[in-house]
N, C-alpha and C positions, 0 to 999 in steps of 0.2 A: 515482344523483347522480353517481355516480365510476365510470369504467372504468378501470383499473388497465394500464397498458400497460408499465412495463418497474417493476422492484424491485429492490434489489441492499441482502438484508438478512443479518443472520446466518445459517451455516448448520447449523441444528439439527439433523438427519436426514442420515445415509447409508446405502446399501447397493448393495451389487455381485454381480454374479454374472460368468460369463462375457462373457456381451456387453454389459451395459448398469450404467451407474452412475445410480440414481436419489439426487435432492438434494433436500431441503425446505427450504425457506424460506421464513417465515413460514406458511401458510394453502397453500401451493402444492407441487407434486413437480414438478421437472423430471428430463426421463428423456433420456441420453443412452445413442449407441452405438457399440460399436466396429466399424469396418467395417477396409476394407484397410489392413494397415501400421499397425494399432492408430489408424487416425487417428478421434478421438473428435468425436461431434458431437452437438447436440443436437436431439434429432427430435419433442418437444414436451412441454408445460406445460400443466397439470390444476390448475385454483383448486380444490382441495378443502373448506376450512374458510374461513369467512369470520370467524367469530370467535376462532380455535384457531390456535394455532402448534404445525407439525409436529413432534414429538420422536419417534417412531423408524419405521423404514420395513422389511419383512421381505420375501422375497423367495423364491416356490419356484415348481418347473418340476413341469409338469403334462402329462404326455403330450406334445401341439403347442403347448400353451401355458405364457404365465409367469401366476402369479397374486401380489400382492402388496398387504399388509396397510399401512395406513400408519394411523399414530394420533397423535393429539395432544389435551390438552387432558381431555373429556372424549369427544371424539368417535372412530370406526373407520370406516376406508374399506376395500373391496378393491376392487382393478383385477385387472383381465383382458387379455391382449393378442393378438393375431390369431397367425396362425401365423408370420407373418414376424417379428414379435415389435417392428415398427415401428410400432404402433400401440397405446393403451392406453384401455378406457374403464371408466369407474366401474360396478361390479357389484352392492356392497352397499354400504351405508351405516349405520350404527349412533350411539346416542346412548345413551351411558353416564349413571351418575347420582352417579358418580364419577370423579376423575381419574385415567386408563390411564397406569400404566406398562409394561407389556409384553404382546402379544400373541403366539399362535401357532397352527398350522393344527392340527387333531388329522382323522387320515386315517379311524380307523374307531369305531364302528361304523360313521358316515356322515360326510360332510363340516362338519366344525363348527369352529369358533373359540373358543381360550378366551383369555380377558381378564383382566390380573391389575389388581388398582383400589389405590388409595391407598389406603385403610387395611383392608389384607391380607384382601382377597374376591377370588375368582375366578369371574367368570362363563363357561358354555359357551351357544354361543350358534349356533344350527342356520344355517345359509349359505343353506337354501333356503326356510326361511319366517321366515327374521329375530328369530324369538322366544328368548327366552333361558329355556335347558331346564332349567340348573342354577343356583342359586347358593351359593356352598361358602365358608363362611366360617371364617377360623382360629379358635383359642381366643385365638394371641397377638394381641389388638385393638390398633393401634397403626397410628402415623401412618406410613407408607413413603416413603425417598425415592430407593428402584430396587427393579425386582424382574427375575427371570431365569427365564425357562421352561424346565427340563431335561426334552426326551424320549428315550426309551428304547423298544427292542421296537419293534412296529407302530405307535406314536405314535397309539395309541387314550388315550382319557380316563383310564385304570385304568394308565396310563406316560405318567403327569406331575409332574413335582416341580417346586415353587416353591421359588426361594432370597428371601427379602425381604430389603432392609437396611432397616434398622429408625433411627426416633430415637434408640434408646439405644445408637447403633455398634456392633448384633449384625447379624450375619444368621441368620435365623430361616429353617428350612428345614422344608418339609413338603409332605403329597401330599394334594391337592386330592382327595377322596373321595367322591362323588355318595354323600346320604342318609343320613350317618352324621351329622347335626348339626354342632355346632362341633368341626373339627377338631383333634386333638394334635399339636404340632411333633415333630418326628423330631430334632431338634437344635439348639442354640443354638453359634452361632462366633461367641465373643468374641476382643477382641483391638486393634481398631483405637479411638484416642483419638479422634475423630471423625465425623460422620457417611458413611453411604457410600453412595458417588456410582455405582456401575457391579459390576457384577457379570457374570462371564462362568465358562464350562464347556467344559474342551476336553476332547472324546469319546477322543483319542488318545492325552493322557496322564493322565485321569482326576482332573486337578487344577482346583479353582478359585480363581477368582484374584479378588480385590476391590480399587476405587481408594476413596480416602478423603479427605476433608477434611484429616485431619491429613498430606497430603503424602506418605503412603504407600502402595504397592504391595505385598498382600501375597497369599501363595499358598499354598491350603490343602490337605492331604490329609482330605478329608472321609469319615469314615467310616460315617455313616448311607446316603449318597447311593451310597458302596461296597458294601454290604452291599444297597439296595434294589435296585441298576441290573446287579451281578452275584453277588450272593450271598456266602457265607463267614460268615468272623465279623465279629461288630465291634469294634472298635478306640478307642482316643482320637483323636480329632481334632487333626491337630497343623497347625501353622503351620510348612511349609515353610521359607518364605524372607520376608524384611522388605525392600521396596526403596526406597531414598530417592532421587533424584535430579532432584525438581523442585523450586522454589522456590515455589510456589503450588499451587492446588487440584487436585487430580489429576480428569478428568474421566471418562476413560473409557480401558480397557484391553483389548485382544486377544490371543491366540496366533497364533503362524504357524510351523507344520512345513514344514520345507524337510530332503526325505531323511528323513538320521536325527537331523538337528539342529533344537532349537527356540528360538523367539526370542518374546518379545513385544515391543507398541507399546503406548507407552501416551502420552498425550497431555493437555495440563494447560494454566491458565489465565497460565502464564509464556511459551506461545506454542511451548515446544520438543516437539517429536515426539520421543522418545526408543527406538531401537533395544536390546533388551537378550538377550544370550544366556543361554542357561538349561542349567547342566551338571546332567543329573537325578540323584542318587542317591536310596539306599530310604529313607534317614533324613535326607537335607536336600537343600536344590536352591542350588547357585550363581548368581548373577545378575551381569551383567558388561555395564555400558553399552559398546554398541561402537558407537555412534552419537548424534549429538546432532543434530538437524536443525532449526534457528533460521526458523520459518514467522513471526514478529513477531505480537503480536498473540494477543488471546486463541482459544484453539484448541476450539471445540466438539463436533465429532462424528469418528466414524472409523469406516471399513470396510474390507475385506481380500476377495479372492477369489486363492487360489494364492499367489504371488508378489511381486500386488499391493497395494500398500494405498493409500488414499484419506483425505485430512483435509479437515476444511473449518473455517473460523475466523468469528471475530465480525465479521471485516472483512467478510465476504460471498466470500472467494475460497476455490477447491478446488485441493489442490493433490493431483497422483496421482504415487505413485511405485513404483519397483522396488525389491525386496529384496536381489536379488541385485547392485543395481548400487548401491544403497545400504551393502553389503557390502564391496563391493572399497576397498581402502586402496591410497593411493600410496603407490610404491616408490624410496627414495631409493638410488641409487647412489652411492658416494664413490671418488673419483678422485684421486691423488695424482701429481706430475710425478715422469718419470723420476730416477734417481737418477743427478744430473749437478752438480756442483758450479758448472758455468759456467751453469744454467741460473736459478739463483733460485728464489722462492717467486711464486705468482702473485700479481698485484694488481690483475687486470680479467680478467672474465671476460664473453663474448658469445654468444649461441644462435643457430645455423646454421641455417637451415631450408628455405632454395630451392633446393638438389640433392642435398644429402642433412641427416637430423637428425645434428648435429655443434656441438664447443663450441669456439672462440676463446678464447685464453689469452693474456693479455703479461706476462709476470715482471718481475722487481726486478731483473734483468743485463739487459735489452731482448730478450728471446727469444719471438718471434711463433711459439706451437706452437698443432699442430691435433688436435682428439681423436676420432676417428671412436668414436661410440658403440657402433655394430654390431657392428664388428670389434674393440673395446678396444685401439685404435693409436694412439699418439702419431705427430706428424711435426714437424720443426724448419722452420717456412715461412722466418722471417727472424731475425736477428739485429741488433742493433745496440747496445752498450754505451751509447750517449748518449741512448739513450731507456728506461734502466732509470731503477730508484729513482721516479722521477715520471713518472708520461706518462699523457694523456690519449688513447683510442682506440675510434672508431666502425668501423661497417661500414653500407655504404647499403644503402639498401633491395632492390636486385636483387643485392645481397651481389656485386657488380665489382670493388668498391672499400673497400681498408680506408684509413683516416686515422688516422694516429698523431703526435702533439706532443706536445713537451719542455718540461725546464726553461729553455732556451735561448733559445728563443721558433721552434723550427723546427719543419718538420711536412713528414715523408714520407708520399707517398699511394702504394700499392702494388695492382697491379693482380692479381686471382685470376681462373682457370681454373674449369671445371666440379670438379674434381676437387682444388679450394681451395690448390693451390699457386701460390705468386706467380709472376708470368713477368715483371715488371718494375716498376720503382718511379722515384719523381720525389722527391728532396727540394729543399726551399723555403726559404730564412731569411726571415722574415716582421718578428719583434717582437725585441724587444732585453731582453723577460723572458720570462714563463713562458708557456706557451699555458693559457690559464685554462678552456676549454671548444673540444672540437671535433663539430660533429654537419652530420648528410646530410639533404639533399633533393633526392631521384631523385640525378641525377650531379652534384650542385653540392657544396660544401664551405664550410661556415662557421666559420670560427676566430675565437675573441678572444682579445684583447693586451693589453697595456696600453693606460692611459687609456680606458679603454670602447672601442676599435676593435676594430672587426667588419668582417672580411673576408672576401669571397667570392670564393670559385674555382671556376670549372667545370671538370670534367675529361672528355675526349673520349681515347678510341683510336683513332688513325690511322696507318695504313701499320705495323702494328706498334709503333708508338711510342707512346707514355701521354703525351699534352698536357695539361699542367695551368696553365690561364690567368685571371689574376685579373681578376675581372670589375668590380668597386666594392669599396666600402670606406664603412662608416656608420659615426657615431660616440654610443654607450648614451651616457644623460642620466648626468651623473654619480650615484652610488650609493656605499654603503659595501660590496656585491657587487657589482662593475662589469661582468661579462660575462653571456652568452646562455646559455640553456638549450636552447631550440628554437626550429626558423624553420619558416613554410610560405611559399611561394613561389603569388601568386596576381598574376601579372604585368599592370600591370607594378608591382605592393606588394611587399612581404615584410613578413611578420607575426612578430615577433618575443617571446617570455618569456623574461623576466633571471633571475638569482638574487635581485633584491631582489624579486622578485613583480610587475612591471609587466607590462604590456604593450605593445608597440611599434607603429607601420605607418611604414614607410620608402617612399620611391619609388625607384626605381633609378637617378635620375641626382639623387637630393637625400644629402646624407650626414647630416643630421640628422632626427630623426624629424617625420612630419607630425601624428602624434594619438600622446600618451601618454598610457597610464590609469594612475596611481602604484599601487601598493601592491595591486593587484587580489586577489592570491592570498597578501596577507600579507608579515613579513617574512623567510621562509623560503623563499620564493621560487616559481617557477611550475615546474612539471616537465615540460609537453610540449604540442602542439597538434598538433587534428587537423580536417580540412576533414570534414563531416558534415553534409547535405542543405542545400547553402549556408550555413550557420553556420561558425564557428570555434569550436571547446573547446577549454577550454583547463581542464587540471588544476593541483593545486597542494599543497603541503605544509602548507595551514591546513583541511586537508579538505571543499574545495568546488570542485565543477567549474562551468566559466562558459561561457555561449553567447557569443559575439559576430559583428558582421557588418559587412562592408565595405557602406557607404552614403555615395556620392556623394564619392568619397576618404577616406572618413573612417570609422575605428577605431568601433565603435558597440556598448556593453553591451549584451543583449537580458536575459539571465536569469542567479542563480545559484541553483545546488542543492549540497543538504547530501550528501554520502555515504552509504550504506547504511550503517547499523549500528554508528554511532559511527566510522568509519574515518577516521583525523586525516592521513594521507597519502598521498592518489593520485597515482601515479606514471605513470600514461597512460589509455588507452580503445583498446579494437579494437573497427572496425566487421565485424558477419557479417551473410553472407544478405542484403548490401544496404541493411539500416536494423536490425539488433540492436546494439544499445551493451553490453558489455561493458568494465567498467572494473576493473583492479586496482592494487594499491599494499598500505600496512602498516595494520596493527594493532596495535600492541601487537611483541611480537616475534614476528607471524604476517603471512607473505604472503598478501594475500587477493584473489581475483577473485570479483567479484560482475554479476549480472545487473539495468539498469537496468529491465528489462522486469517481473521478479516483486521487485526488491529482496532478493532472498536470496544468500547467501554460495553459489557453486558451486564453490571449492575453497579450500583453506588450507592452510600448513604452515605447521611452526615452525622460524624460519630463523635469529633472536635480533635480528631487526629489522632496520631501513633502513640503517642507514650499511654497507653492504657493496657489493660488484658483483655484478651478477645478470644473467638475460638471463629471457626470458619469450614462450612462443607460444600463444596460446590455443588457434590451430587447427590445432596440433601437437600439443597436452597435452601441453607440456615446459616446466619451470623449471628454472633453473642458479642457484649459487649459490657465493658463497666464504665460507668461516667456518672462523676458526684455520689457514689457509694449504689446506685441503682445500675440493676442487672437489667439492662434491655436485650431483648428478645427479636430477633427480624425475621419475620416470615419473607421469603421469595415467593410470588404468585407463578413463577414458572419456572422450570430449570435453569440454570445460569448457561447453560451449554447448548442453549437454543442459537444457532445458527441466520445470518440473515443473507447472506451471499448468495446470488446467483452464480457471476462471475467474478473470478476473483477479479481486483485490480493490481495494477503493476508498481507504477511511481504515481505519486501524486504532484509532481511537478515534471517541468520538463526535462526528459531524458537526453542528458547532455553527451554520452558517447555510449560507444558499442562495440562488443566484439565478440569473435565465434571464439568459444573453447577446443570446441572438438566435434566429431561427429562417430555415432557409433553405428553399423548397420544388424538386423538380426532379421529372422525369420520372419519376426512380428512385424518389423518395418523400419525405418530410419528415425533415429533419435540426434538433433543437434541441440550441442549446449552452447549457451551464451550467456555472456554477462552483461546489463549495461550498468549506468551512474547516470546520475541525477541531481537535481539540484534539493531535491529532498532530502540529499545527504547520504540518500544508502546507496550500498551495491547490490544489484540481488543477480543470483545464478539460476537460470532457468532453463527447462527442457523441451526443446520446439521437437512433440512424437508425431510422427506421420505414418499414417496406413494406409491399407486401398480405400478407405472408406471414409476416414476421418483424421481431423489435425488437430491438437490440441497444445495448449502452455501449461506447463508445472512448473510453478517457482519451489525450488528447491530450496534455496540458503537466502538470507536474508543479511547483507553485513552491512550493520551503520558504526564502525569505527569512527568514522568521518564527523568534525564537530562542523564542518561547512560544509558546502557544495562538490560534489566529485565533478572534475573537469575532464579525466583523461585514463583511461584502460592499456593496459598494454599485456600482451601475454607469450611466453616463454615456453615452446612445449621441453618437459625432460627427459621422459622415459614412457614406453609401451609396452603390456607385457598383457597376457592371455587374461588377466581379470580388470584391468583399468588402464585410463589415461591419465598419465599426471604432467599441470603445467605449474608453471609459476603465473600468479596471478598478481598487476603492478596496479595500485589505486592511487590516484593522484588528485590535490585541487585545493579547494582554499584554505587558508591559517598553515600556509608550507607543509601540509601535511601530505606523507606517503607512506602506505600500507604495502606489505607481500604477503602472500599467501598461497599455501602450496593447497592445490587444489584433483582430486582421484577422481576421475569420472568412469561410473561402475561400467562394463559390457553388459554383465549381467542382467543387471533393472536400472530401472531410469533414478539414477539414486547420483549424489555425490557427495565426499568426503573434504570437508575444507579446514585446514588449519595455518592459524596466523604465524607466520612465521618471523617478521619482524614490521616494527611499527618506528617512525621517524618524524617528528613533529619540532617544527624550526622552533627557536628561540621566542622570547616575548617581544623580543626588538622586531622579530619578523614576520609577527604574526598576521600581519597587514599583507603580505604578501602572497601569491598564489603560485601554486606549481600548474602551470595552463598543457605541460602536456609531459609524456613518460613512456622511456623505450627503454627495453631491459634487455640483454644479451652476455652470451657466455665469453670472456674473453681467453687466448689461446691457451691459460693455464686452466681453464675450466672456473675461474673465479665469475660468481655473479655481478653484474654491473649493471647499474641505472642512470641513463640521463635522463635531466630533468630542462626544459624551458620553463622560465621563470619571469615574473612578472615586472622585478626589478630591473629586468636588463639582463640577466648573466644565464647565461649555459652552465649547468651544475654536473658532475659526474659521481656516485654514489659507490659503496663497494658493499656488498652483504657479505659478514662475516659472524659466525658465530653467532646468529638470530639480532644481530646489531645492523644498523645502518649507518656507516659514515661517509661522511663527503670526504673525495679525495682529490677534487680538481676543481676548479671554478676558473670560469672565463671573466676577460676585463669586462667592467660594467660597460655595455653600450645605450645609448639614449632612447633605445626603445622596448616594448615589453616585448617576449618572444610568443609567440603564440602556438606554433607547433613544429614539431620534430619528426624524426625517422632517423634510421640506422640500417647503415648496411657496408660490411666487410670492412669492418674498422673505422668508419667516417659516419660523421654524424653532420644530417643536415639539417638547417633549424632557419623556420621560417619570421620575421618580426614582421613590428607595424609598418615599418617605412620600407616594405614592399622590399626587401632584400632577403636572399639567400646565402645562410653563414654556413660555408664548411670546415668541421673542424675535426683534429684527430680527438683518442680518447682519455688525452692529455691535455685537452683543451690547448691545441696548436692551430692557429687560423689559415688555413691553408687559401680559401680561395673566400671573396663576396663578391654577389652578383644582383644588380638591380633586375628584379623580373615585372614587379607590379607597381600600380600607383599606390597603392596601401596595404591594410595588412594580407598576410598569407595563411590563409585557414588552414590549407590541408596542403600534404605533398605525400609523392610517389616513387619510388626509382627502381632500377632493374639494372642490372650489368650486361651488357651486348658485347659480342665478340665479333668483328666484321675484318676479314683481311688480317689476320693473326693478331689483330691489336684489341685491346680491352677499350670499351665505352660504357659511359658512365648517363644514363637517361634518367633526368629528373624532369617530374611534372607537378606542377606548384598551380594549387585555384586560390584566389583571393576577392577581399571584397570589391576591387573593381569589376567582378562579373569576368575577370578576364582567366585565361585557360593560356599555359605558357609550358614550352616545350624546351628543355634546354640539354644539349649533347656538348658532352665532356671525354674526353683523351684522358685515361687512367695511366699515370707509371708511377709506381713506386708509393712515394708520398708526396707528387704535384699531381695535379689537375690543371688540365690544359682547354680551353673555349673551345668550341667546333664549331658548333651552329647554335641556331635557336628560332623557332618562331611560336606567333601568340594567336588565339583567336579571343578579340578582345572583348567581343559582346556573346560569351558560352551563352552565358544563361542571363536570364532577365534579371537577377539579383545576385546578392554573393554567393559564392561556391563554398559549401562546407565538408566536401566529399571527394577525395580522388584516389581510383585504383587502376593500377595498370595489369592486362591480360591477354598472351602471349599464346594465339594458338596458330599450332604449324605454321612458327615463323612470322605469323603477322601481327602485327601489334595496335591491340585493342585498349580502351582506356574510358572507365568508367567514370561518369560524374554525376554529383547529386547537387541540390542547390536547396535555397528558401523559395526558391519559385515553384518547388515542388515536382521537378521535372527530371525524370533518370534519364542520361543521353550517353548514347556508347558514339565514341568516336576512334577512329581507322589514322596511325601515325603513318605514312609513307617515310621512310630514309630513303633518301636515291644512294645514286652511287658514288655523287660527289659531297656527299654527308651533309645535304641540305635536306629540311624535314618539312613536311608538307600534312596536315589534320583534316579529315574529313568528318563530316557530323555522318553516322551510319545509320543510329534510330531514337528514337526517343520514345518514352512511357511517361505516367503519370503517376503519383504516390499522392493518397489522401491523407498522410502523415504532415500535418502544419510545421512551421519554422526547425524545418532539417538542421541536426543537428553533424551529423554522420552518418557512414559508412562502415561495416566489414562485408568482404566476401574472399568465401572460398570454395576453389572449384565451381558448381554451378549454382552455387546458394549466393543470395543475399541478403544483407539486414540493414537497415535502414532507420535509424532513431531522431525523435526532435518531439513534438507531441503527439506520441504514440511512437508507436512500433510496428514495421514492417516486414517479417520474412517471406522471401518468395523465392522462386527457381528461375533463371536465365535459361531461355529455352537455345541460346546460343552453347551450351553448354562451356562454358568460359574455365580455364587452367588460369588460376590464381597464382600471380607472382608476389610473394610475402615480404 
């Protein structure tokens, strides 16, 4: 029924060797290979298990080939590679009678595999005959949560030990012996207060490590293991160390040895990967946290090889780290001014990087100082007491000029040579009071003075003379803090961000702004402006960055984005390698730099907070700041732009809704654009690019305007031409929030342009209300309207006019929450938690109410049918009662008459979350999805007497857990939940929207 083309699922298993990374997602194994310069490339993807999720992978090298054991559920698969290691195929496959928790290869007397099962049983399977040679039971019969094989000696059957984590919070150690009946346990390791999720053993340190539900990691010196493997006398088992560092359940832990140093890596549900340094003693172990890596979201899998380790998350993201780089610490060099009373104390610092990395300092006595970091040498560039105490100082981007302003309204422009010596200077008196701010754009300097005056000066060097020419002057609108922060020149316009958080657009010939967008960055002000990909990125002290654009001489806001991991003060952004964005700012008392691509912090340092002078270079990995009169120079040991992502993540919480935006076909392949919304408050627009050889997903836009979860999406096509497809995107969710975007999907490249059309958030009194579903349409006059299903028991209709959203009509208050709705031919159909369908006009006139389900209705699909010259309306609904209901109505003008209905009471094993109607050659098909992870195709037969009968045609299984919804267009289907699946229907359906 369905051919899976692409899936983004939780990464449940990982394995590494020197050349490969093996990734388990759903029932699929992806194989990556390291090529030159450690470039990692996906070389193969194998669908191994249809009904099971991969939970473990182990690989071993034999002569010229690599053999891999993959297990999940009750299934075990053995893969083998060719000589090049670039192609793998399935060689053996087994199905056991119980859940598999661990496997390993046995080398002698022949090639076997050992399989640990969930009821403390071990199977020995012959790889040649696929027969179970031995079934060995432990005397301790109980359910296991984890198991780990330990091999020693020649890796024979007799040299095998199993450590089993039981439901009783214990580790049972026993030796699977052939032909001995029930096997006695060797030792019972007791200490955890929760079930044990993972066990590992390090042959180098002879230590057993366990991770538990009690949030702890414990390291054991297990006497029975040591006695069995190495001989000698037995002593009592010791718990050498108990480690607490995670705030949630610990899923996995492994050890890495580097030279004589020992480390542990642990991952948890809290999204942290923690590196622990171990100090080994005879009687105890001291563990210290040396690094916490916040990967955001639940981390499920972990693997290591050498000094490299890799983590996989529930968001589908895979991150590769090098232990050496992770252990490197930034170095802070503290510098004070030379002992000289005439210099004063540092007031302003700037980082210079153009000619040499050094620091520029302006002091309270008006001294302009230069500090050479490499030579640890100070030099005085210029002194003027009139610029002491208070001054505004900035350096232009090429570091040719310095501008300094004072309290008397004067400004001094100083020219520098390549050695950062002042070669000439010019002073101008511009204002009657102090200079509020000074900033550069190229060789143009902008200064703010009294009454909102913004003066533009042009600076040139002609015939060894410094020439400063007033170019024009602007007036900022009245505000409490009436001065600029940053300026961008886009001839003949300038874009200005001010201290009040507003953005202004000026024309060179006009003193007053032609466009003003008030308070876009809140009352604390904007901080920077950057030109990026034909858009303007503005950052602010409200924790957001915004994209805007010049359109026909007007400044238009496009999108709004929240800073990563709760940063509340963004200071700026840098563009590296042409398109990589890095943002920097303050989170509490830390200065933080983070990557837009991965969303991860790549650098942070304690500096005391945001109210200080500082300078930062992402390219040169340097940060300088003032604290308590001391200059602190931070040396970052590796470039901040280092990325860890092997495979990008999508959402780090459940995807609640998904829609197709459009499809573009070209000679290179087919690109399907989709949009997803999730509980993590984000809306993500992605492209699934299909070619003959590969299918990949590219995240194009991340929209995070929502302050609560996103519950529903709706798409309304607007127009199409040779360059792009344009659609309106509606997003609705918690806190009564509705956003509307215009999305242009490019036909010539994999790209989309997004512009926010309107936004609406309910009053404070309705902040607890959620918009559960949304649908948009154009009325007969061409006006855009939106219908909303609300948690307060009302249906609402809003209209969008001139970039504003206004609620135009509302239904009466019903006693139950509305969960879903659809729109067809001027008719709104809504489903409620009471199992009823409500049929409304766009003016909220109730036409019909019909009881279809015992409880809530989650999904509705409808289509119009013409039979015997009469118009009929077919409505299909799926609900929490697992039933699929069909309702046929006769429609005429504004009346609906019940004709017939039928119901499949147990259509799925759990609640139905998605329904679609598809008509092919006058045959009615219905496709449903459910939390039971089944995709079912139904056929509806309408007889001559208009009675209906539904038959089940086909069924398929998806590895997406907690299925929340689906969308379908032509032969494509996309399913959302704890992950995302995009597939092609072999039936080549024609979707009725």
